[in-house]
N, C-alpha and C positions, 0 to 999 in steps of 0.2 A: 503494500500500500504506500510505500515511500516514493513510488515513481512520480516523476514530474510530468503532469498532464498539460502543462501550458504550451509546450512546443508541438510541432507536427510530428506525427509518427505513423508508421504503417503497421498494421497488425499482420502477423504472419498467417493468420487464418483467412485472409482475403485472397480469393483465387486470382491467379495471374491474368486470366481472361477479363476479369472485371477491371483490373488496373489498365490493361491494354485498351479496353473499351473507353474508359474515362479519358485516357491520353488522346486517343483518336478523336473522340468527341470534342475535346478542347481544341485540338488542331483544326478540326473541321469548322468549329465556331469562329476561330480566329481568321481562317481563310475567308469564310463567308462575310465576316465583318469588314475585312479588307476590300472585298469585291463591292460591298455595299457602299463603303467610303468612296471608291472610285466612281460608282454610278451617281452618287450624290454630287460629287465634284463636277462630273460631266453635266448634270442637270443645272447646277448653279452657273456653270459657264454658258450654257445655252440660254438660260434666263437673262444673263447679263447681255449677251449678244442681241437677243430679241428686244430688250429694253432700249439698247442703244439704237437699234434699227427703228424702233417706234419714235424715239426722240428725233432722229434724223428725218423721218417721214413727216412728223409734226412741223418741224422747222421748214421743210420744203413746202408743205401745204400752206403754212402761214405766209411764206414769201410769195407764193403764187396768188394767194388771196389779196395780199397787200398790193401786188402789181395790178390785179384786176380792178381793185377799188380806184387806183390812180387812173387807169385807162378809162373806166366809166366816168370818173369825174371830168377828165379831159374831153370825152365825147359829149358830156352834158354841156360843158362850156362852149364847145364848138357849135352844138345845136342852138344854144342860147344866142350866140353871136350870129349864126345863120338866120335864125328867126327874127332877130332884131334888125338885121340888114334887109331882110325880105319885107317884113311888115312894119318896120320902124319908118321907112321912107314913105309909105302910103298913107 
């Protein structure tokens, strides 16, 4: 009864097959965790790429919208001048 139970120990009564199974299971879990980390990293990278593409698309769309507003404003000014010249004289 004087044995120290605080540290790790293996009982000689445990079959070797159980020990091998536990070790193989631990290795399998570690490998699966590594694969999962790789997949998560790939997904994060894809999300960042998609977010940057969305930002670029929004900037391009905003630029086009601003250009269209300027063009429409110019067309309105030209129409106003044309109408004034046509009907302002009469």
